[in-house]
C-alpha positions as CSV (number, residue, x, y, z in Angstrom):
1,X,9.2,-1.8,28.6
2,X,9.0,-1.8,24.8
3,X,5.4,-1.3,23.5
4,X,4.3,-2.9,20.3
5,X,1.2,-2.1,18.1
6,X,-1.8,-4.3,18.9
7,X,-2.2,-7.4,16.6
8,X,-4.4,-6.7,13.6
9,X,-3.7,-3.0,13.5
10,X,-1.1,-0.9,11.6
11,X,0.7,2.4,11.7
12,X,0.3,4.4,8.4
13,X,3.5,6.3,8.2
14,X,4.5,9.4,6.2
15,X,5.3,8.2,2.6
16,X,2.4,5.8,2.8
17,X,-0.4,8.0,4.3
18,X,-0.3,10.2,1.1
19,X,-1.7,7.2,-0.8
20,X,-4.6,7.1,1.6
21,X,-5.2,10.8,1.3
22,X,-5.2,10.5,-2.5
23,X,-7.7,7.6,-2.5
24,X,-9.9,9.4,0.0
25,X,-9.9,12.6,-2.1
26,X,-10.9,10.7,-5.2
27,X,-13.7,9.0,-3.2
28,X,-15.0,12.3,-1.9
29,X,-14.8,13.9,-5.4
30,X,-16.9,11.0,-6.8
31,X,-19.5,11.4,-4.0
32,X,-19.7,15.1,-4.7
33,X,-20.5,14.5,-8.4
34,X,-23.2,12.0,-7.5
35,X,-24.6,14.4,-4.9
36,X,-23.8,12.2,-1.9
37,X,-23.0,14.0,1.4
38,X,-20.6,13.0,4.2
39,X,-22.0,11.8,7.5
40,X,-19.8,11.2,10.6
41,X,-21.1,8.8,13.3
42,X,-19.6,7.8,16.6
43,X,-16.9,5.1,16.6
44,X,-18.9,3.3,19.3
45,X,-22.7,2.7,19.6
46,X,-25.0,0.9,21.9
47,X,-24.5,-2.9,21.3
48,X,-28.2,-3.4,20.8
49,X,-28.0,-1.4,17.5
50,X,-25.8,-4.0,15.9
51,X,-27.7,-6.9,17.5
52,X,-30.9,-5.7,15.8
53,X,-29.5,-4.0,12.8
54,X,-26.8,-6.5,11.7
55,X,-28.5,-9.6,12.9
56,X,-27.7,-11.9,15.8
57,X,-26.9,-14.9,13.5
58,X,-24.1,-13.1,11.7
59,X,-20.4,-13.8,12.2
60,X,-20.0,-10.1,13.0
61,X,-22.3,-10.2,16.0
62,X,-21.5,-13.8,17.1
63,X,-17.7,-13.7,16.9
64,X,-16.2,-10.4,15.8
65,X,-17.5,-7.4,17.8
66,X,-15.4,-5.4,20.3
67,X,-18.0,-5.0,23.1
68,X,-17.4,-3.4,26.5
69,X,-19.4,-2.0,29.4
70,X,-19.0,1.7,30.1
71,X,-18.9,3.0,33.7
72,X,-22.7,3.1,33.9
73,X,-22.9,-0.6,33.0
74,X,-24.2,0.1,29.5
75,X,-23.1,-2.3,26.8
76,X,-21.2,-0.5,24.0
77,X,-19.6,-1.8,20.8
78,X,-16.9,-0.4,18.6
79,X,-18.7,-0.1,15.2
80,X,-18.0,-3.2,13.1
81,X,-19.7,-1.7,10.0
82,X,-21.2,1.5,8.8
83,X,-24.8,0.9,7.7
84,X,-26.5,0.4,11.1
85,X,-25.0,3.7,12.6
86,X,-25.9,5.7,9.5
87,X,-29.5,4.3,9.6
88,X,-29.6,5.1,13.3
89,X,-28.7,8.7,12.6
90,X,-31.2,8.8,9.7
91,X,-34.0,7.8,12.1
92,X,-32.8,9.8,15.1
93,X,-32.4,13.0,13.1
94,X,-35.7,12.4,11.2
95,X,-34.1,12.6,7.8
96,X,-37.1,10.7,6.5
97,X,-39.0,14.0,6.8
98,X,-36.6,15.8,4.4
99,X,-38.4,16.7,1.2
100,X,-35.4,15.8,-0.9
101,X,-35.5,12.0,-1.1
102,X,-33.7,9.7,-1.2
103,X,-31.1,10.8,1.4
104,X,-27.7,10.2,-0.1
105,X,-24.9,9.8,2.4
106,X,-21.3,8.6,2.5
107,X,-18.8,7.9,5.3
108,X,-15.0,7.2,5.6
109,X,-13.7,6.0,8.9
110,X,-12.3,3.1,11.1
111,X,-14.3,0.0,11.8
112,X,-13.4,-2.8,14.2
113,X,-13.8,-6.6,14.0
114,X,-12.0,-9.2,16.0
115,X,-11.1,-11.7,13.3
116,X,-7.9,-13.5,12.3
117,X,-5.5,-11.0,10.8
118,X,-4.3,-11.8,7.3
119,X,-3.1,-10.1,4.1
120,X,-5.3,-7.0,3.5
121,X,-7.5,-7.8,6.5
122,X,-7.1,-6.0,9.9
123,X,-8.9,-5.8,13.2
124,X,-9.0,-2.0,12.8
125,X,-9.6,-1.1,9.2
126,X,-10.9,1.9,7.3
127,X,-14.2,1.7,5.4
128,X,-15.6,3.9,2.7
129,X,-19.3,3.4,2.2
130,X,-22.4,5.0,0.8
131,X,-26.1,4.7,1.6
132,X,-29.0,5.9,-0.4
133,X,-32.1,5.7,1.8
134,X,-35.7,6.4,0.7
135,X,-36.1,5.0,-2.9
136,X,-37.4,1.8,-4.4
137,X,-36.2,2.7,-7.8
138,X,-33.9,0.0,-9.4
139,X,-32.1,2.9,-11.1
140,X,-30.5,3.9,-7.8
141,X,-29.3,0.3,-7.4
142,X,-27.4,0.8,-10.7
143,X,-26.2,4.2,-9.6
144,X,-24.7,2.9,-6.3
145,X,-23.0,0.1,-8.2
146,X,-21.7,2.5,-10.8
147,X,-20.2,4.7,-8.0
148,X,-18.2,1.8,-6.7
149,X,-17.0,0.8,-10.1
150,X,-16.1,4.4,-11.0
151,X,-13.9,4.7,-7.9
152,X,-11.9,1.6,-8.8
153,X,-11.7,2.6,-12.5
154,X,-10.7,6.1,-11.8
155,X,-7.7,4.8,-9.7
156,X,-6.6,2.7,-12.7
157,X,-7.8,-0.8,-11.7
158,X,-8.7,-2.9,-14.7
159,X,-8.9,-6.5,-13.4
160,X,-12.3,-6.2,-11.8
161,X,-15.3,-8.5,-11.8
162,X,-18.8,-7.4,-10.7
163,X,-21.0,-10.2,-9.4
164,X,-24.7,-9.6,-8.7
165,X,-27.7,-11.5,-7.4
166,X,-31.2,-10.9,-6.2
167,X,-32.5,-12.1,-2.8
168,X,-36.1,-11.2,-3.8
169,X,-38.7,-9.8,-1.4
170,X,-40.2,-11.2,1.8
171,X,-42.3,-13.7,-0.1
172,X,-39.4,-14.9,-2.1
173,X,-37.1,-15.2,1.0
174,X,-39.8,-17.2,2.8
175,X,-40.3,-19.8,0.0
176,X,-36.5,-20.1,-0.5
177,X,-35.9,-20.4,3.2
178,X,-38.1,-23.5,3.4
179,X,-36.4,-25.0,0.4
180,X,-33.0,-24.5,2.0
181,X,-34.2,-26.2,5.2
182,X,-35.5,-29.2,3.3
183,X,-32.2,-29.4,1.3
184,X,-29.8,-29.3,4.2
185,X,-31.7,-30.8,7.2
186,X,-31.0,-34.5,6.6
187,X,-27.2,-33.9,6.2
188,X,-26.7,-30.8,8.4
189,X,-24.5,-32.8,10.7
190,X,-21.9,-32.8,7.9
191,X,-21.6,-29.0,8.1
192,X,-19.9,-26.9,10.8
193,X,-21.5,-26.0,14.1
194,X,-22.3,-22.5,12.9
195,X,-24.3,-23.9,9.9
196,X,-26.2,-26.3,12.2
197,X,-27.4,-23.3,14.3
198,X,-28.2,-21.3,11.1
199,X,-30.4,-24.0,9.7
200,X,-33.4,-22.9,11.7
201,X,-32.5,-19.3,12.5
202,X,-31.3,-18.1,9.1
203,X,-30.6,-20.9,6.6
204,X,-29.7,-18.5,3.8
205,X,-26.5,-17.7,5.7
206,X,-25.4,-21.3,5.3
207,X,-24.6,-20.4,1.7
208,X,-22.2,-17.7,3.0
209,X,-20.2,-20.1,5.2
210,X,-16.4,-19.9,4.7
211,X,-15.7,-23.3,6.2
212,X,-18.1,-25.4,4.1
213,X,-18.1,-23.4,0.9
214,X,-16.8,-26.4,-1.1
215,X,-19.2,-29.0,0.3
216,X,-21.3,-30.7,-2.3
217,X,-24.5,-29.6,-0.6
218,X,-23.5,-26.0,-1.4
219,X,-23.3,-26.6,-5.1
220,X,-26.7,-28.3,-5.3
221,X,-28.5,-25.9,-2.9
222,X,-31.8,-24.4,-4.3
223,X,-31.1,-21.2,-6.2
224,X,-33.0,-18.2,-4.9
225,X,-33.5,-17.1,-8.5
226,X,-35.9,-20.0,-9.0
227,X,-38.1,-18.6,-6.2
228,X,-38.3,-15.0,-7.4
229,X,-41.9,-13.9,-7.7
230,X,-42.9,-11.7,-10.7
231,X,-42.3,-8.5,-8.9
232,X,-38.8,-9.5,-7.7
233,X,-37.9,-10.9,-11.1
234,X,-39.0,-7.7,-12.8
235,X,-37.0,-5.6,-10.3
236,X,-33.8,-7.7,-11.0
237,X,-34.3,-7.5,-14.7
238,X,-34.5,-3.7,-14.5
239,X,-31.3,-3.5,-12.5
240,X,-29.5,-5.7,-15.0
241,X,-30.9,-3.6,-17.9
242,X,-29.6,-0.3,-16.3
243,X,-26.2,-1.8,-15.7
244,X,-26.1,-2.9,-19.3
245,X,-27.1,0.6,-20.4
246,X,-24.4,2.1,-18.3
247,X,-21.8,-0.2,-20.0
248,X,-21.0,-2.0,-16.7
249,X,-20.4,-5.7,-17.3
250,X,-21.5,-8.2,-14.6
251,X,-22.0,-11.8,-13.7
252,X,-25.0,-13.3,-12.0
253,X,-24.2,-15.6,-9.1
254,X,-27.2,-17.1,-7.3
255,X,-25.0,-18.1,-4.3
256,X,-24.1,-14.5,-3.5
257,X,-26.0,-13.8,-0.4
258,X,-23.8,-11.4,1.6
259,X,-23.2,-11.8,5.3
260,X,-25.8,-9.4,6.9
261,X,-29.4,-10.1,7.6
262,X,-31.0,-6.9,6.3
263,X,-30.4,-7.4,2.5
264,X,-33.1,-8.1,0.0
265,X,-33.5,-7.7,-3.8
266,X,-30.1,-6.6,-5.2
267,X,-26.8,-7.8,-3.7
268,X,-23.4,-7.4,-5.3
269,X,-19.7,-7.8,-4.8
270,X,-16.8,-6.4,-6.8
271,X,-13.8,-8.8,-7.0
272,X,-10.2,-8.4,-8.0
273,X,-8.9,-10.9,-10.6
274,X,-5.4,-9.5,-10.4
275,X,-2.7,-12.3,-10.2
276,X,-1.2,-12.6,-6.7
277,X,-3.9,-10.5,-5.0
278,X,-4.7,-13.4,-2.6
279,X,-7.3,-16.0,-1.8
280,X,-9.9,-13.5,-0.6
281,X,-10.7,-11.6,-3.8
282,X,-13.6,-9.4,-2.6
283,X,-13.0,-5.7,-2.7
284,X,-16.4,-4.3,-2.2
285,X,-19.9,-5.6,-1.2
286,X,-23.3,-4.1,-0.8
287,X,-27.0,-4.4,-1.6
288,X,-30.5,-3.2,-1.0
289,X,-32.1,-3.5,2.4
290,X,-35.6,-3.2,3.8
291,X,-36.8,-3.5,7.4
292,X,-33.6,-2.0,8.8
293,X,-35.0,1.5,9.2
294,X,-38.1,0.1,10.9
295,X,-36.0,-2.2,13.1
296,X,-34.2,0.8,14.4
297,X,-37.4,2.7,15.1
298,X,-38.2,4.6,11.9
299,X,-40.9,4.4,9.3
300,X,-40.9,1.8,6.5
301,X,-38.1,3.0,4.3
302,X,-35.9,1.2,1.7
303,X,-32.2,1.7,1.2
304,X,-29.2,0.5,-0.7
305,X,-25.5,0.9,-0.1
306,X,-22.0,-0.5,-0.3
307,X,-18.9,-0.6,1.8
308,X,-15.3,-1.2,0.8
309,X,-12.0,-1.4,2.6
310,X,-9.3,1.2,1.8
311,X,-6.7,-1.4,2.8
312,X,-7.9,-3.9,0.2
313,X,-8.2,-1.2,-2.4
314,X,-4.6,-0.2,-1.9
315,X,-3.6,-3.9,-2.0
316,X,-5.4,-4.3,-5.4
317,X,-3.5,-1.3,-6.7
318,X,-0.2,-3.0,-5.7
319,X,-1.3,-6.3,-7.3
320,X,-1.9,-4.5,-10.6
321,X,1.4,-2.5,-10.3
322,X,-0.4,0.9,-10.2
323,X,1.5,3.8,-8.9
324,X,-0.7,6.7,-7.6
325,X,0.3,10.2,-8.8
326,X,1.3,11.3,-5.4
327,X,3.2,14.7,-5.4
328,X,6.4,14.2,-3.5
329,X,8.8,16.8,-2.2
330,X,8.5,20.5,-1.3
331,X,8.6,23.7,-3.3
332,X,11.4,25.5,-1.6
333,X,14.1,24.8,1.1
334,X,15.7,27.8,2.7
335,X,19.4,27.5,3.4
336,X,20.6,30.1,5.9
337,X,24.3,30.8,6.7
338,X,25.2,33.2,9.5
339,X,23.3,34.2,12.6
340,X,21.4,37.2,11.0
341,X,20.5,35.1,8.0
342,X,19.2,32.3,10.3
343,X,17.0,34.8,12.1
344,X,15.7,36.2,8.8
345,X,15.0,32.7,7.4
346,X,12.3,32.2,10.1
347,X,10.3,35.0,8.7
348,X,11.0,34.1,5.1
349,X,9.8,30.5,5.5
350,X,6.7,31.9,7.3
351,X,6.0,34.3,4.4
352,X,6.4,31.6,1.8
353,X,4.0,29.3,3.6
354,X,1.4,32.1,3.9
355,X,1.6,32.5,0.1
356,X,0.8,28.8,-0.4
357,X,4.3,27.6,-1.1
358,X,5.4,24.4,0.6
359,X,8.6,25.4,2.4
360,X,11.0,24.2,5.0
361,X,14.4,25.1,6.6
362,X,17.1,23.7,8.7
363,X,16.5,23.5,12.5
364,X,19.7,21.6,13.5
365,X,22.3,24.3,12.9
366,X,23.9,22.3,10.1
367,X,26.6,23.6,7.7
368,X,25.6,24.7,4.2
369,X,26.7,21.4,2.6
370,X,24.5,19.4,5.0
371,X,21.6,21.8,4.4
372,X,21.8,21.3,0.7
373,X,21.8,17.6,1.2
374,X,18.7,17.9,3.3
375,X,17.0,19.9,0.5
376,X,17.9,17.2,-2.0
377,X,16.5,14.4,0.3
378,X,13.3,16.4,0.6
379,X,13.1,16.7,-3.2
380,X,12.9,20.5,-3.1
381,X,12.2,22.1,-6.4
382,X,14.0,25.3,-5.4
383,X,16.7,26.1,-2.8
384,X,16.8,29.7,-1.5
385,X,20.3,30.4,-0.1
386,X,20.6,33.3,2.2
387,X,23.8,34.4,3.9
388,X,24.7,37.5,5.9
389,X,26.3,39.1,2.8
390,X,23.2,38.6,0.8
391,X,21.1,39.9,3.6
392,X,23.2,43.0,3.7
393,X,22.5,43.5,0.0
394,X,18.8,42.6,0.5
395,X,19.1,39.8,-2.1
396,X,18.8,36.0,-2.1
397,X,20.1,33.3,-4.4
398,X,17.4,30.9,-5.8
399,X,18.6,27.7,-7.3
400,X,16.3,25.4,-9.4
401,X,17.3,21.9,-8.5
402,X,16.2,20.2,-11.7
403,X,18.4,22.4,-13.9
404,X,21.0,23.8,-11.6
405,X,20.1,27.3,-12.8
406,X,20.7,30.0,-10.2
407,X,19.3,33.5,-10.0
408,X,19.9,36.4,-7.6
409,X,16.5,37.8,-6.6
410,X,15.7,40.9,-4.5
411,X,14.7,39.6,-1.0
412,X,11.4,41.6,-1.0
413,X,10.2,39.9,-4.2
414,X,11.3,36.3,-3.5
415,X,7.7,35.2,-2.8
416,X,6.4,36.5,-6.1
417,X,9.3,35.1,-8.0
418,X,8.8,31.6,-6.6
419,X,5.0,31.7,-7.2
420,X,5.6,32.6,-10.8
421,X,8.2,29.9,-11.3
422,X,6.1,27.3,-9.6
423,X,3.0,28.1,-11.6
């Protein structure tokens, strides 16, 4: 029986995985500069965490979660997003008691959603995200947005568009909620079944509907910006002022509501405007939340964060024709000819690797010509050729592949010689 990879997943093979490693390194470096620290949470959590944390009216909970019963009959779910697990850990480990607030965290890892696979969208995907928990300062909203923008810019992306909105506070959401109900209720039958359910449970999520996004009722829906109270309006103005001060251009879109229940005040998305990127242009999304920490059992604590797909980031790089500076090839390939030389080459390669030199050798007992071809395929910078005659004289021939220059080097000093040439 021939096995195939599950639909909506992918193998990331050598030659491609180096791009992932490079992007992840850049993300970690940016987090270090911003003083965000990595957190690693389980790949599966109790299902109730996502029901309460993400919201039972969301598409994630209603349609996309991979949920199963363990052997004790407990309902478990493969994590579909990163914020709820991070907040669960924040509460469980009493991070709210840490004197250094806010707590700044980041994560990189696989998430799982059962949705229709399409270009750049998978059922298992890798998310990079950050959470800053414990501050109501609009300056940290700008900081979090700046982090996401810096990651994309540092990788060379230029065709980006930042869209922001405010969902206001509880008072704002309550007034806007009633306005949305009044707006949609007489014609709700024209919208999809999901929207009909959302009308009473969470009418704001109607604006996030993918099926009815072009319906005329969407374009004329009440803008939440018209319902912001003085405090919410002042908060949003501060966020916009900070972004302007940081030199980060943005657009305000009152229809941007995001898909999760816990957002309030600032929400944002970063889009790719690259030609040929695809119909779904969103690269990154995030926003400020309140009530989530309390919902998961902690004290009243605000937070803000974002999450982005590494797959979609790489797709955006391809769309803009950006090649990452991935170092290819190895430093030295050891060619051994003769039984004694082959035995010695095992130790030589080991010593080179201990010295930090990327080295390899033949393991298929090939002739010298085939070994040299293998070195060429591996893009070796140097080839070290050792035969029984050289071994008897305790020397080795080092060839620089880019120039063809060849040098006979004492065997005992080959490591130092290569380290000097490589530096």
